Backbone as CSV, one residue per row, in Angstrom:
resi,resn,N_x,N_y,N_z,CA_x,CA_y,CA_z,C_x,C_y,C_z
1,MET,-10.363,-19.837,3.321,-10.144,-19.058,4.552,-9.854,-17.593,4.194
2,ALA,-10.493,-16.693,4.896,-10.305,-15.269,4.651,-9.135,-14.762,5.474
3,ASN,-8.415,-13.765,4.938,-7.347,-13.140,5.707,-7.937,-12.048,6.590
4,LYS,-7.078,-11.290,7.263,-7.585,-10.285,8.204,-8.346,-9.166,7.521
5,ASN,-8.159,-9.019,6.194,-8.913,-8.001,5.460,-10.225,-8.549,4.914
6,GLY,-10.494,-9.796,5.222,-11.762,-10.383,4.810,-11.776,-10.929,3.400
7,VAL,-10.606,-11.023,2.759,-10.530,-11.524,1.386,-9.872,-12.903,1.399
8,GLY,-10.615,-13.923,1.030,-10.078,-15.269,1.017,-9.320,-15.570,-0.257
9,PHE,-8.872,-16.836,-0.359,-8.079,-17.257,-1.520,-8.837,-17.029,-2.817
10,TRP,-10.097,-17.482,-2.860,-10.871,-17.339,-4.091,-11.215,-15.883,-4.360
11,GLY,-11.279,-15.099,-3.320,-11.492,-13.666,-3.510,-10.335,-13.021,-4.252
12,TRP,-9.101,-13.424,-3.875,-7.930,-12.902,-4.562,-7.854,-13.407,-5.990
13,ILE,-8.238,-14.647,-6.212,-8.251,-15.193,-7.575,-9.203,-14.389,-8.456
14,LYS,-10.365,-14.065,-7.909,-11.337,-13.284,-8.672,-10.802,-11.885,-8.979
15,ARG,-10.136,-11.292,-7.983,-9.580,-9.951,-8.195,-8.503,-9.966,-9.276
16,ILE,-7.639,-10.971,-9.214,-6.575,-11.083,-10.208,-7.161,-11.319,-11.589
17,PHE,-8.152,-12.197,-11.678,-8.804,-12.474,-12.954,-9.450,-11.196,-13.507
18,PHE,-10.126,-10.467,-12.664,-10.794,-9.233,-13.093,-9.762,-8.210,-13.576
19,PHE,-8.644,-8.098,-12.848,-7.585,-7.165,-13.236,-7.009,-7.533,-14.596
20,LEU,-6.717,-8.829,-14.801,-6.161,-9.272,-16.076,-7.153,-9.053,-17.216
21,LEU,-8.421,-9.296,-16.935,-9.445,-9.112,-17.957,-9.513,-7.658,-18.394
22,ILE,-9.587,-6.745,-17.425,-9.696,-5.327,-17.754,-8.424,-4.813,-18.408
23,SER,-7.258,-5.221,-17.882,-5.993,-4.689,-18.392,-5.738,-5.101,-19.836
24,HIS,-6.038,-6.350,-20.187,-5.763,-6.751,-21.570,-6.775,-6.141,-22.530
25,LEU,-8.000,-5.903,-22.072,-8.975,-5.233,-22.923,-8.584,-3.778,-23.172
26,VAL,-8.094,-3.116,-22.132,-7.629,-1.737,-22.282,-6.432,-1.685,-23.224
27,TYR,-5.490,-2.624,-23.044,-4.303,-2.674,-23.907,-4.701,-2.912,-25.360
28,MET,-5.603,-3.854,-25.587,-6.071,-4.144,-26.936,-6.724,-2.916,-27.562
29,LEU,-7.502,-2.186,-26.770,-8.170,-0.993,-27.276,-7.162,0.102,-27.620
30,LEU,-6.153,0.282,-26.769,-5.125,1.292,-27.029,-4.355,1.000,-28.314
31,LEU,-4.153,-0.287,-28.590,-3.386,-0.659,-29.770,-4.136,-0.405,-31.067
32,LYS,-5.364,0.005,-30.977,-6.065,0.441,-32.185,-5.438,1.716,-32.725
33,TRP,-4.792,2.490,-31.830,-4.215,3.781,-32.235,-2.703,3.864,-32.033
34,ILE,-2.132,3.054,-31.142,-0.693,3.123,-30.905,-0.054,1.792,-31.260
35,ASP,1.232,1.825,-31.574,1.941,0.609,-31.955,2.353,-0.185,-30.718
36,PRO,2.385,-1.515,-30.821,2.810,-2.344,-29.675,4.228,-1.964,-29.241
37,PRO,4.435,-1.661,-27.977,5.780,-1.285,-27.522,6.786,-2.403,-27.709
38,VAL,6.362,-3.646,-27.519,7.221,-4.807,-27.736,6.321,-6.035,-27.739
39,THR,6.777,-7.099,-28.399,6.019,-8.347,-28.414,6.863,-9.467,-27.806
40,ILE,6.200,-10.551,-27.453,6.911,-11.695,-26.873,7.933,-12.242,-27.861
41,THR,7.568,-12.279,-29.143,8.496,-12.778,-30.162,9.721,-11.890,-30.277
42,GLN,9.531,-10.587,-30.200,10.667,-9.670,-30.270,11.594,-9.846,-29.070
43,ILE,11.002,-10.022,-27.890,11.805,-10.260,-26.689,12.590,-11.563,-26.833
44,ALA,11.937,-12.596,-27.359,12.601,-13.884,-27.544,13.791,-13.759,-28.486
45,ASN,13.636,-12.992,-29.551,14.736,-12.796,-30.491,15.920,-12.102,-29.835
46,MET,15.634,-11.121,-29.000,16.714,-10.417,-28.312,17.443,-11.337,-27.346
47,THR,16.695,-12.148,-26.602,17.328,-13.048,-25.632,18.121,-14.152,-26.331
48,GLU,17.742,-14.480,-27.578,18.461,-15.495,-28.337,19.648,-14.917,-29.096
49,GLY,19.878,-13.615,-28.952,21.037,-12.984,-29.567,20.860,-12.538,-30.999
50,GLU,19.610,-12.527,-31.504,19.369,-12.123,-32.880,19.114,-10.628,-33.013
51,GLY,19.023,-9.940,-31.886,18.819,-8.500,-31.924,17.395,-8.127,-32.268
52,LEU,17.175,-6.851,-32.501,15.837,-6.354,-32.818,15.955,-5.167,-33.762
53,GLN,15.586,-5.392,-35.014,15.507,-4.324,-35.999,14.033,-4.091,-36.314
54,ARG,13.560,-2.913,-36.046,12.182,-2.590,-36.380,12.061,-1.084,-36.558
55,ASP,11.088,-0.695,-37.333,10.848,0.719,-37.593,9.396,0.866,-38.004
56,TYR,8.528,1.078,-37.027,7.107,1.154,-37.317,6.802,2.342,-38.234
57,VAL,5.970,2.110,-39.231,5.534,3.171,-40.136,4.018,3.122,-40.257
58,SER,3.440,4.210,-40.682,1.990,4.278,-40.812,1.526,3.511,-42.044
59,TYR,0.252,3.259,-42.116,-0.342,2.513,-43.234,-0.028,3.185,-44.558
60,ASP,-0.153,4.507,-44.598,0.086,5.237,-45.843,1.547,5.215,-46.258
61,GLU,2.458,5.023,-45.311,3.887,5.021,-45.612,4.404,3.664,-46.070
62,MET,3.540,2.663,-46.089,3.981,1.312,-46.451,4.006,1.092,-47.958
63,GLY,3.171,1.790,-48.679,3.067,1.554,-50.105,2.124,0.401,-50.414
64,GLU,1.573,0.390,-51.616,0.581,-0.614,-51.978,1.191,-1.971,-52.320
65,ASN,2.412,-1.998,-52.828,2.984,-3.264,-53.290,3.146,-4.289,-52.177
66,ILE,3.638,-3.855,-51.028,3.849,-4.817,-49.945,2.519,-5.280,-49.355
67,LYS,1.537,-4.391,-49.307,0.218,-4.796,-48.812,-0.380,-5.865,-49.723
68,LEU,-0.333,-5.601,-51.025,-0.894,-6.540,-51.989,-0.120,-7.855,-51.980
69,ALA,1.190,-7.783,-51.853,2.009,-8.994,-51.853,1.690,-9.885,-50.661
70,VAL,1.546,-9.287,-49.483,1.278,-10.072,-48.277,-0.128,-10.668,-48.312
71,ILE,-1.102,-9.907,-48.767,-2.454,-10.456,-48.908,-2.447,-11.608,-49.907
72,SER,-1.757,-11.436,-51.027,-1.694,-12.477,-52.056,-1.018,-13.726,-51.539
73,SER,-0.029,-13.549,-50.687,0.738,-14.679,-50.168,0.069,-15.371,-48.997
74,GLU,-0.449,-14.574,-48.056,-0.877,-15.100,-46.773,-2.378,-15.316,-46.628
75,ASP,-3.193,-14.468,-47.284,-4.620,-14.499,-46.951,-5.414,-13.749,-48.013
76,GLN,-5.716,-14.432,-49.109,-6.360,-13.761,-50.236,-7.805,-13.369,-49.958
77,LEU,-8.403,-13.958,-48.942,-9.781,-13.612,-48.568,-9.824,-12.625,-47.400
78,PHE,-8.709,-12.026,-47.083,-8.620,-11.144,-45.921,-9.709,-10.065,-45.883
79,PRO,-10.016,-9.373,-46.974,-11.047,-8.329,-46.879,-12.444,-8.862,-46.600
80,GLU,-12.673,-10.160,-46.831,-14.024,-10.705,-46.795,-14.372,-11.477,-45.526
81,HIS,-13.407,-12.176,-44.935,-13.743,-13.052,-43.818,-13.835,-12.274,-42.496
82,ASN,-14.304,-12.955,-41.472,-14.471,-12.338,-40.153,-13.302,-12.646,-39.216
83,GLY,-12.176,-13.009,-39.797,-11.000,-13.364,-39.009,-10.588,-14.805,-39.180
84,PHE,-11.502,-15.633,-39.702,-11.241,-17.065,-39.845,-11.684,-17.531,-41.225
85,ASP,-10.814,-18.272,-41.893,-11.125,-18.847,-43.196,-11.519,-20.307,-42.966
86,ILE,-12.804,-20.535,-42.781,-13.296,-21.852,-42.377,-12.959,-22.935,-43.406
87,LYS,-13.083,-22.606,-44.691,-12.786,-23.598,-45.725,-11.322,-24.024,-45.674
88,SER,-10.436,-23.058,-45.504,-9.008,-23.384,-45.443,-8.678,-24.185,-44.192
89,ILE,-9.351,-23.870,-43.095,-9.129,-24.619,-41.854,-9.538,-26.080,-42.033
90,LYS,-10.683,-26.318,-42.669,-11.141,-27.688,-42.901,-10.181,-28.439,-43.807
91,LYS,-9.705,-27.765,-44.863,-8.761,-28.402,-45.776,-7.462,-28.740,-45.063
92,ALA,-7.002,-27.824,-44.214,-5.758,-28.063,-43.475,-5.916,-29.238,-42.513
93,MET,-7.076,-29.330,-41.848,-7.312,-30.432,-40.929,-7.324,-31.761,-41.666
94,GLU,-7.960,-31.790,-42.835,-8.006,-33.019,-43.629,-6.608,-33.413,-44.106
95,PHE,-5.843,-32.413,-44.535,-4.475,-32.678,-44.995,-3.612,-33.210,-43.859
96,ASN,-3.733,-32.590,-42.685,-2.903,-32.988,-41.543,-3.251,-34.384,-41.043
97,GLU,-4.523,-34.784,-41.187,-4.907,-36.138,-40.798,-4.271,-37.173,-41.732
98,LYS,-4.184,-36.822,-43.010,-3.613,-37.747,-43.984,-2.087,-37.718,-43.985
99,HIS,-1.522,-36.588,-43.589,-0.061,-36.427,-43.617,0.411,-35.894,-42.264
100,PRO,0.439,-36.736,-41.242,0.778,-36.285,-39.882,2.186,-35.717,-39.755
101,ASN,3.070,-36.041,-40.686,4.441,-35.534,-40.619,4.641,-34.257,-41.430
102,ARG,3.580,-33.790,-42.074,3.665,-32.563,-42.881,2.483,-31.675,-42.504
103,VAL,2.691,-30.843,-41.495,1.598,-30.036,-40.960,1.378,-28.804,-41.835
104,ARG,0.131,-28.575,-42.213,-0.248,-27.406,-43.003,-1.085,-26.472,-42.142
105,GLY,-0.776,-25.201,-42.155,-1.528,-24.216,-41.396,-2.592,-23.545,-42.240
106,ALA,-3.485,-22.828,-41.574,-4.538,-22.109,-42.293,-4.860,-20.798,-41.589
107,SER,-3.855,-20.207,-40.966,-4.086,-18.978,-40.208,-4.271,-17.789,-41.141
108,THR,-5.242,-16.973,-40.845,-5.448,-15.742,-41.594,-4.491,-14.665,-41.095
109,ILE,-4.444,-13.550,-41.807,-3.643,-12.410,-41.353,-4.138,-11.939,-39.988
110,SER,-5.434,-11.990,-39.767,-5.988,-11.576,-38.473,-5.487,-12.477,-37.354
111,GLN,-5.495,-13.781,-37.581,-5.005,-14.722,-36.570,-3.509,-14.530,-36.321
112,GLN,-2.752,-14.337,-37.381,-1.319,-14.136,-37.218,-1.028,-12.837,-36.462
113,THR,-1.835,-11.815,-36.718,-1.660,-10.555,-35.990,-1.935,-10.746,-34.512
114,ALA,-3.025,-11.437,-34.199,-3.357,-11.710,-32.797,-2.232,-12.463,-32.110
115,LYS,-1.688,-13.470,-32.783,-0.587,-14.255,-32.218,0.658,-13.388,-32.039
116,ASN,1.014,-12.638,-33.066,2.248,-11.851,-33.025,2.214,-10.750,-31.972
117,VAL,1.059,-10.150,-31.764,0.962,-9.006,-30.854,0.758,-9.446,-29.405
118,PHE,-0.102,-10.426,-29.185,-0.513,-10.759,-27.814,0.063,-12.065,-27.273
119,LEU,0.528,-12.946,-28.156,0.874,-14.292,-27.716,2.294,-14.662,-28.122
120,TRP,2.583,-15.953,-28.146,3.903,-16.469,-28.467,3.789,-17.366,-29.690
121,GLN,4.930,-17.784,-30.229,4.944,-18.455,-31.526,4.612,-19.948,-31.462
122,HIS,4.909,-20.587,-30.374,4.678,-22.027,-30.304,3.686,-22.345,-29.184
123,GLY,3.053,-23.480,-29.294,2.083,-23.852,-28.268,0.995,-24.721,-28.858
124,GLY,0.238,-25.351,-28.001,-0.789,-26.259,-28.443,-2.162,-25.626,-28.464
125,PHE,-3.143,-26.390,-27.999,-4.528,-25.952,-28.070,-4.801,-24.739,-27.179
126,PHE,-4.064,-24.619,-26.084,-4.281,-23.474,-25.194,-3.966,-22.167,-25.913
127,ARG,-2.807,-22.124,-26.585,-2.459,-20.902,-27.301,-3.403,-20.658,-28.472
128,LYS,-3.800,-21.718,-29.155,-4.736,-21.557,-30.271,-6.067,-21.025,-29.786
129,GLY,-6.489,-21.473,-28.598,-7.732,-20.958,-28.037,-7.641,-19.467,-27.750
130,LEU,-6.523,-19.045,-27.173,-6.312,-17.616,-26.933,-6.239,-16.847,-28.245
131,GLU,-5.649,-17.454,-29.248,-5.547,-16.811,-30.560,-6.931,-16.543,-31.152
132,VAL,-7.823,-17.510,-31.014,-9.198,-17.328,-31.491,-9.853,-16.158,-30.758
133,TYR,-9.656,-16.102,-29.454,-10.245,-15.038,-28.635,-9.738,-13.658,-29.071
134,PHE,-8.415,-13.514,-29.202,-7.858,-12.218,-29.576,-8.178,-11.857,-31.021
135,THR,-8.273,-12.854,-31.880,-8.668,-12.584,-33.267,-10.063,-11.985,-33.320
136,PHE,-10.968,-12.567,-32.555,-12.333,-12.028,-32.489,-12.327,-10.579,-32.000
137,LEU,-11.514,-10.305,-30.986,-11.471,-8.945,-30.433,-10.971,-7.934,-31.450
138,ILE,-9.848,-8.227,-32.102,-9.290,-7.224,-33.012,-10.139,-7.078,-34.269
139,GLU,-10.780,-8.154,-34.710,-11.691,-8.025,-35.852,-12.868,-7.124,-35.495
140,THR,-13.317,-7.227,-34.250,-14.466,-6.435,-33.797,-14.089,-4.985,-33.554
141,VAL,-12.924,-4.744,-32.969,-12.552,-3.404,-32.507,-11.644,-2.658,-33.485
142,TRP,-10.654,-3.338,-34.050,-9.674,-2.649,-34.877,-10.134,-2.395,-36.309
143,GLY,-10.699,-3.415,-36.933,-11.025,-3.320,-38.351,-9.867,-3.784,-39.222
144,LYS,-10.153,-3.998,-40.513,-9.190,-4.602,-41.434,-7.944,-3.745,-41.647
145,ARG,-8.120,-2.451,-41.832,-6.967,-1.589,-42.098,-5.968,-1.648,-40.945
146,ARG,-6.466,-1.501,-39.709,-5.551,-1.503,-38.558,-4.912,-2.867,-38.361
147,ILE,-5.656,-3.934,-38.612,-5.082,-5.275,-38.491,-3.939,-5.447,-39.477
148,LEU,-4.156,-5.069,-40.733,-3.109,-5.216,-41.742,-1.921,-4.311,-41.436
149,GLU,-2.186,-3.093,-41.016,-1.109,-2.174,-40.654,-0.253,-2.742,-39.520
150,THR,-0.899,-3.267,-38.501,-0.170,-3.822,-37.365,0.607,-5.061,-37.770
151,TYR,-0.019,-5.927,-38.548,0.673,-7.126,-39.008,1.947,-6.771,-39.763
152,LEU,1.850,-5.808,-40.664,2.997,-5.426,-41.476,4.074,-4.715,-40.666
153,ASN,3.738,-4.265,-39.471,4.725,-3.630,-38.603,5.386,-4.598,-37.625
154,VAL,4.701,-5.686,-37.273,5.243,-6.573,-36.219,5.658,-7.947,-36.712
155,ALA,5.263,-8.342,-37.911,5.618,-9.672,-38.405,7.129,-9.794,-38.575
156,GLU,7.664,-10.951,-38.192,9.091,-11.195,-38.371,9.360,-11.488,-39.839
157,MET,10.348,-10.783,-40.412,10.655,-10.903,-41.831,12.119,-11.229,-42.071
158,GLY,12.719,-11.839,-41.069,14.113,-12.226,-41.105,14.596,-12.331,-39.675
159,PRO,15.713,-12.985,-39.429,16.213,-13.114,-38.056,16.402,-11.753,-37.389
160,GLY,15.545,-11.454,-36.417,15.638,-10.182,-35.708,15.092,-8.998,-36.465
161,ILE,14.495,-9.219,-37.635,13.966,-8.135,-38.463,12.445,-8.171,-38.402
162,PHE,11.846,-7.078,-37.931,10.399,-7.039,-37.745,9.793,-5.859,-38.502
163,GLY,8.803,-6.163,-39.319,8.070,-5.124,-40.021,8.638,-4.818,-41.396
164,VAL,7.777,-4.281,-42.243,8.137,-4.061,-43.648,9.188,-2.967,-43.818
165,GLN,9.161,-1.950,-42.970,10.144,-0.887,-43.119,11.550,-1.383,-42.800
166,ALA,11.694,-2.099,-41.693,13.003,-2.648,-41.331,13.472,-3.649,-42.381
167,ALA,12.560,-4.482,-42.890,12.922,-5.470,-43.903,13.344,-4.790,-45.201
168,SER,12.608,-3.780,-45.588,12.928,-3.059,-46.822,14.289,-2.393,-46.738
169,LYS,14.577,-1.799,-45.583,15.877,-1.149,-45.388,17.006,-2.188,-45.363
170,ALA,16.765,-3.304,-44.664,17.808,-4.320,-44.518,18.126,-5.017,-45.837
171,TYR,17.109,-5.312,-46.644,17.317,-6.102,-47.844,17.552,-5.277,-49.104
172,PHE,16.901,-4.112,-49.167,16.951,-3.351,-50.421,17.395,-1.901,-50.252
173,GLY,17.660,-1.483,-49.015,18.187,-0.154,-48.776,17.245,0.967,-49.141
174,LYS,15.941,0.741,-48.965,14.957,1.767,-49.322,13.765,1.694,-48.382
175,ASP,12.924,2.713,-48.425,11.695,2.711,-47.646,10.713,1.696,-48.223
176,ALA,9.820,1.208,-47.368,8.838,0.219,-47.812,7.952,0.760,-48.936
177,SER,7.686,2.048,-48.916,6.830,2.656,-49.942,7.458,2.605,-51.327
178,LYS,8.773,2.381,-51.399,9.496,2.365,-52.671,9.731,0.955,-53.206
179,LEU,9.257,-0.060,-52.496,9.473,-1.440,-52.936,8.820,-1.704,-54.286
180,THR,9.531,-2.397,-55.162,8.926,-2.845,-56.408,8.037,-4.052,-56.119
181,ARG,7.263,-4.469,-57.083,6.402,-5.634,-56.897,7.243,-6.884,-56.629
182,LYS,8.345,-7.028,-57.327,9.221,-8.183,-57.139,9.823,-8.182,-55.738
183,GLU,10.307,-7.033,-55.280,10.905,-6.937,-53.952,9.873,-7.220,-52.867
184,ALA,8.673,-6.672,-53.035,7.603,-6.917,-52.066,7.240,-8.398,-52.026
185,ALA,7.190,-9.029,-53.197,6.858,-10.450,-53.271,7.940,-11.299,-52.610
186,MET,9.189,-10.888,-52.721,10.284,-11.633,-52.088,10.176,-11.574,-50.561
187,ILE,9.845,-10.398,-50.039,9.670,-10.275,-48.592,8.484,-11.127,-48.138
188,ALA,7.375,-11.052,-48.880,6.190,-11.838,-48.519,6.482,-13.332,-48.572
189,ALA,7.358,-13.742,-49.471,7.653,-15.165,-49.649,8.341,-15.777,-48.437
190,CYS,9.030,-14.960,-47.652,9.771,-15.502,-46.502,8.893,-15.703,-45.277
191,LEU,7.670,-15.172,-45.292,6.853,-15.126,-44.077,6.530,-16.484,-43.449
192,PRO,6.352,-17.554,-44.212,6.073,-18.828,-43.535,7.156,-19.249,-42.557
193,ASN,8.409,-18.886,-42.836,9.511,-19.223,-41.923,10.665,-18.258,-42.191
194,PRO,10.599,-17.033,-41.651,11.602,-16.011,-41.970,13.006,-16.320,-41.471
195,LYS,13.134,-17.237,-40.536,14.477,-17.631,-40.088,15.117,-18.617,-41.054
196,LYS,14.309,-19.290,-41.833,14.800,-20.322,-42.754,14.916,-19.808,-44.182
197,TYR,13.907,-19.061,-44.640,13.866,-18.629,-46.034,14.494,-17.247,-46.175
198,SER,15.669,-17.205,-46.742,16.426,-15.963,-46.860,15.929,-15.109,-48.023
199,VAL,15.772,-13.815,-47.752,15.368,-12.871,-48.798,16.586,-12.383,-49.579
200,LYS,17.669,-12.108,-48.877,18.882,-11.631,-49.535,20.097,-12.183,-48.806
201,PRO,20.853,-13.063,-49.460,20.615,-13.605,-50.807,19.365,-14.474,-50.834
202,ALA,18.637,-14.396,-51.911,17.352,-15.086,-51.997,17.547,-16.591,-52.051
203,SER,16.856,-17.297,-51.184,16.882,-18.757,-51.208,16.099,-19.263,-52.422
204,ARG,16.279,-20.526,-52.753,15.544,-21.110,-53.880,14.044,-21.014,-53.632
205,TYR,13.640,-21.239,-52.382,12.213,-21.167,-52.058,11.669,-19.768,-52.324
206,VAL,12.388,-18.734,-51.865,11.928,-17.350,-52.033,11.853,-16.991,-53.515
207,ASN,12.844,-17.394,-54.292,12.811,-17.105,-55.728,11.611,-17.762,-56.394
208,ARG,11.356,-19.006,-56.056,10.245,-19.739,-56.659,8.901,-19.193,-56.170
209,ARG,8.801,-18.994,-54.869,7.533,-18.557,-54.278,7.186,-17.129,-54.673
210,SER,8.175,-16.254,-54.787,7.898,-14.858,-55.122,7.290,-14.729,-56.514
211,GLY,7.694,-15.599,-57.437,7.094,-15.576,-58.768,5.612,-15.917,-58.723
212,LYS,5.256,-16.910,-57.906,3.839,-17.275,-57.758,3.057,-16.151,-57.088
213,ILE,3.680,-15.490,-56.117,3.008,-14.389,-55.432,2.730,-13.246,-56.402
214,MET,3.682,-12.948,-57.282,3.471,-11.875,-58.261,2.310,-12.205,-59.196
215,THR,2.160,-13.473,-59.553,1.013,-13.883,-60.377,-0.287,-13.637,-59.636
216,GLN,-0.316,-13.989,-58.357,-1.516,-13.758,-57.557,-1.778,-12.269,-57.368
217,MET,-0.730,-11.477,-57.256,-0.899,-10.023,-57.152,-1.604,-9.480,-58.390
218,ASN,-1.196,-9.963,-59.556,-1.831,-9.533,-60.805,-3.299,-9.937,-60.848
219,ASN,-3.590,-11.135,-60.311,-4.958,-11.635,-60.334,-5.864,-10.881,-59.356
220,LEU,-5.317,-10.507,-58.205,-6.127,-9.905,-57.144,-6.254,-8.389,-57.249
221,GLU,-5.337,-7.771,-57.937,-5.226,-6.309,-57.901,-6.510,-5.591,-58.290
222,ALA,-7.252,-6.134,-59.238,-8.452,-5.459,-59.727,-9.683,-5.713,-58.863
223,ASP,-9.576,-6.604,-57.885,-10.723,-6.902,-57.029,-11.138,-5.651,-56.259
224,PRO,-12.409,-5.270,-56.279,-12.862,-4.040,-55.631,-12.572,-4.010,-54.137
225,ASP,-12.759,-5.130,-53.450,-12.491,-5.159,-52.007,-11.002,-4.973,-51.715
226,ILE,-10.159,-5.562,-52.553,-8.720,-5.391,-52.395,-8.335,-3.936,-52.657
227,GLN,-8.871,-3.386,-53.723,-8.562,-1.995,-54.049,-8.991,-1.038,-52.936
228,GLN,-10.144,-1.282,-52.368,-10.631,-0.441,-51.289,-9.705,-0.508,-50.071
229,LEU,-9.247,-1.716,-49.758,-8.366,-1.896,-48.603,-7.002,-1.268,-48.855
230,LEU,-6.486,-1.390,-50.077,-5.176,-0.827,-50.370,-5.171,0.699,-50.283
231,LYS,-6.284,1.304,-50.674,-6.345,2.757,-50.726,-7.077,3.360,-49.544
232,ASP,-7.616,2.542,-48.657,-8.450,3.004,-47.543,-7.691,4.000,-46.648
């Protein structure tokens, strides 16, 4: 049924859908050049009483060690894939079928960035579907450098601590650009669960995992694609 302005129920649904479509595309495009004003995860942390520590810095101000550490820890094929690591996804699915009580993820840095910036941390297939959509968009529009820069600025790296600059200041009292390889590896080691794995004092997991990350950093550092991304 149409109202007095001639717009029926489905007409309003279409208008709302069109508005949401255009607005999120514009927002996504703007974020290629500006930092996210706030994310759902950051809001959740504030409402849960964990506060919000963040200090966005530019790509050049982050330093190479933290970039290399996070790539080594989270997504070693980051410079090469189109946002999705199909082999890792298949392996994770096979593992999860065999071990239903031990879920293994296979999200790339691009997928994690899409989730952290546009979506929320928990959810089922609906959120994963949106994550795929936003991952495709940022891979197409932003490019690898901007994706990595944004990820390193918005990823949670401790309770209420977001981004490498805030983490570096909180744990080591220095700018992210001054992090040593060991310090960068320790921060990267907490990323699977920053509320659980403490950087300082370092948990057993962080101490063990950071050593493995440093080995991977040594292995990956000479790769031409990695070098190009670090210095881009």
